[in-house]
Residue, then its C-alpha position, 0 to 999 in steps of 0.5 A: m497416461a493420467v492427467e496431472r490435476r495439480t499442474q497449473t496452466l494459464k487457463s487454471v490461473l485465470h479461472g481461479a482469479r475469476n472464480p475464487r473459492r478459498r476464503l478460509n483454511r481447512r485446518p487451524a494449524d495452517d493459520q500462519l501459512f494459509i494465503p486465501d485466494m479471496h481477500d476481505p474487501s476491507l483489506i482491498f479498500m485499505a490498500v487502495a486508500i493507501l495508494l491514493m493517499s501516497s499519490m496525494d502525499a507526492a502531489f502535496t510534497l511537490k506543491l510544498l517544495s515549489l512554495g519553499g518547503e523542504e523534503l525531510n525524507l533523505a531517500m526521497k530528497v535524493l530522488l527529487d534532486t535527481d528527477t521528479r519523474s523518478f521520485l513519483l515512480v519510485k514512491y508509487l511502486m514502493t507503496a503499491i508493492g508494499a500494500t500488495f504484500l501486506v494484503v496477501c500476508a494479512r492473516v500472518k502474525l508478525a513475530g507471532l504477535i501482531p497480525v499484519r492486518r493491524i499494520l496495514e490499518s496503522i499505515c492507513a491511519i498514519y497516512a490519513c494523519l499525514m494528509i491532514y498535516e500537509v493540508y494544514l501546511l498548505v493552508a498555512v503557507v497560502t494564508d501567509t503569502s496572501l497577507 
């Protein structure tokens, strides 16, 4: 009996993870459906930057709340009212799952128009602006209380 070459085993998955080969699709018609097994390093960098900024956002949020601030995101406010650990866990997991999904689908075009890579870049830029704003708020609160 012949061995089926297309079956996946744990050994083949681990080998493919350590030795990725496919970076581009074979046919241009497959652009929307193709998911490479090796991603552009800039995508990974953006995903890690988003995760780090999300963690910083959580820390800044908790600090601002301790200084008398108010959470404006209703979903996060419910989690904060429930438990701080739940807030941190849900925020990190939602960000990690979302960033991973966007990296995997980076070559796909949303509604056939916008490359998902641009969405990932936009989220990274928005988080950077949010970090600047939160640092501004922290500095403003600290300078007001020291007077």
